[in-house]
C-alpha positions, 0 to 999 in steps of 0.5 A: 683127343680128350684123353690128352687134354689134361697134358696140355697147358691152358694156352693150347686148351683155349685155342682148342675150345675157341676152335670147337675142337674140344669142350670144357665139359671134355677138358674137366672130364679128362682131369677127373679121370686122372684124379680118380686114376691117380689119386689114391696114389699121390694124395693131392687133394682133400676135397674133389668137386667133381659134380660142380666142376661139371656143371661149371663146365657145362655153363662154360660151354653154353657161354662160348656158344652163345659168344660170351668169351671170358678170356684166356682161362675160360673153361680151364680147370683149377686146383685151389689150395685148401687154404683159400675160401671157396663158396659152397665148398670145404675150406679146411686149411688142412686142419681138424680144427676147421674140418667142416668148414663152408665158406659162404664166399670165395676168397678174393683171388678165387673169385677173380679167377672164377670171374674170368672163367677157371673151373674149380675141380677141387682143394689141394692138400697142404701142411697144416695151416700152411706150416711146413714145406714138405707137405705132410699132413697128420689129419689128410695124409701126406702128398707124393711126388708124382716123379717119384711116389717115395719123394716129398712134393714139397709144400706147403702147396704140395698138393698144387704142385703135384696135381699139376705135375700129374695132370690132375689139374691145368692150373692151381693157386698156392700161397707163399710164406717161406717158399711155399709156391716156389719149393714144390713148383721145384721139386714137382717140375712146374712153374710157381710165381710169388708175386710182390707183396701186396700184388694179389689180395690175401682177403679169404685166405687163412694168414700165417704171418701177415707181413710174408704171406703171398698169393700167386699161380702155379702152372705147367708153363710161363705163359699160363702164369702171366695169364693167371697173374693178369687176373689176379693182380690188382688192388682190393679195398678189402686187404689194406695190404695190396697196392694201388699200382697199376696192373700191366699186362703180363701176357704181352710182356713176355716176349721182350727178350733178354738182350742186356738184362743184367742178371746178378749171382751171388756165387759165394751164397748160390753155389756154397754148399749145394750139391754138384748136381744142383750147381751144374743144373744152375751153371748150365741155366746161367749159361743159357740165359747168357746165350739169349742175351743176358749179362750175368754179373757177379754180385753180393746179395747180403739178404740171402744169408742175413734174412733168415734169422729175421724172417723167421722171428717175424714168421713166429710171432705172427703166426703165434698171434693168429693161433693164439687162441686156438693154441689155448683152447684146443692144442691137441687138435694140431697135427703134433709137427705143427703145433711146436712151431707155432708154439715157438711164437708165443715166447719170443720177446718183443725185443727180439721181435722189433730188431727183427723189423729193423734188420728187415728194413735195413735189408730192403734198402740193401736190396734196393741198392743191389737192384740199382745195379741189376735188373734180376737176381738168380739162385737156384730154387732149392739146394737139392732135389725132392728128399725122402718123404719124412726125411729130416736129413739126407746125404748129399755129395757124402755129406749130411744135409739138413732138409728143411734149411735145404729147401728154404735158404733161397726162398724165404728171404724174398717173403721177408723182403716182398719181392716177386720172384718165380721158379721155373724148371731147369733140369733133373738130378741122376735119379730123375727128380727135377730142379728148379731155377729162381729168378727175383725181381725188384718191387712190382716188377713181375713182367721182367720176372716172367719175361726172363723165365719165358725166354729161359723156358723157350 
């Protein structure tokens, strides 16, 4: 049994732990053995905290033996993107600038997960300062996709996604400013949830774009994501962006079914300019949803196209504001791929930023009106499967396609608008590379997003 523990989701491991069929120490040991075997090839981690993880696992076992059960995540190994502060554990943001930094406190979301009994096994790799979507890192190396080591894991939470897919953790957390949870989740064949903006605290997380940063769970099944969100969600007085809205029981909401759920599809935008394999997988997913009782309706989703430009402008201005001092005093310490992306924002005129904010408000109004007519919006997560590592463009169905816009075209706008969105696996390319289905909901409607993803997954 212990050799197979790394392959099980938290839901099943929790039952085994409470039934006395395994222990937290055995689960952590299985994950650490998996890391030792695969990390040299995948490079999912910047830091592995083996000794601390085993000590925490022993504490979890002692608590369960004494009748103290912290909940469904008790004793479950968690990988933390190295953008989140972790008390006593290096937090580098994937950068040379922060090398050697050891925070005194956990990020709020990590603190909540620890209080729920998770065992942190390490800090995962990312694009420097989360600035990219391929987990290419000049300082800590690139992360490979476990399905094909020559392919990218996506990013910037690629280390978390790769670790999940390879059984090098059971749960993970990531951040998402333009798709950085959902893109690697899709490319690595796992589940990634970007909650509503402000639903999960970002206190203690290195910012990139204050108005578009989101933190959320990454898992191997939807139930685990719902259980994590139960813990992570909620108001934080230390983060002015968090919302005071009540937090429902997301696990309890999974079983409602899809009868009558209106799922909107903008076929011109969702199916235009994507490869035949992605189109076929997406249309098959829509058929499954319809077979589960959903009503798939054609809609016009204006934000998918019009939102890209204002999202990039706001991102650029805010990222430049975050990094202005380091760009002035330590420019040579940046990853050469990241530095020009950040410097671009320094030259943005204020009038352009103001126009982007105005466009954002207009698109939010338009999307609010759209969600009066539908319950969920469906798109592919990405327009292609995992491209080769380092590729700027690929050939899809005989046409050359730029990698960056193909990976972000369906994700970035929902950071601009702050809407909850999940990526759930929906098939494979002919080369055996995973593909993702994205389901998007109205603000604070994670219950419906998770319910639909869960129904589809089943």
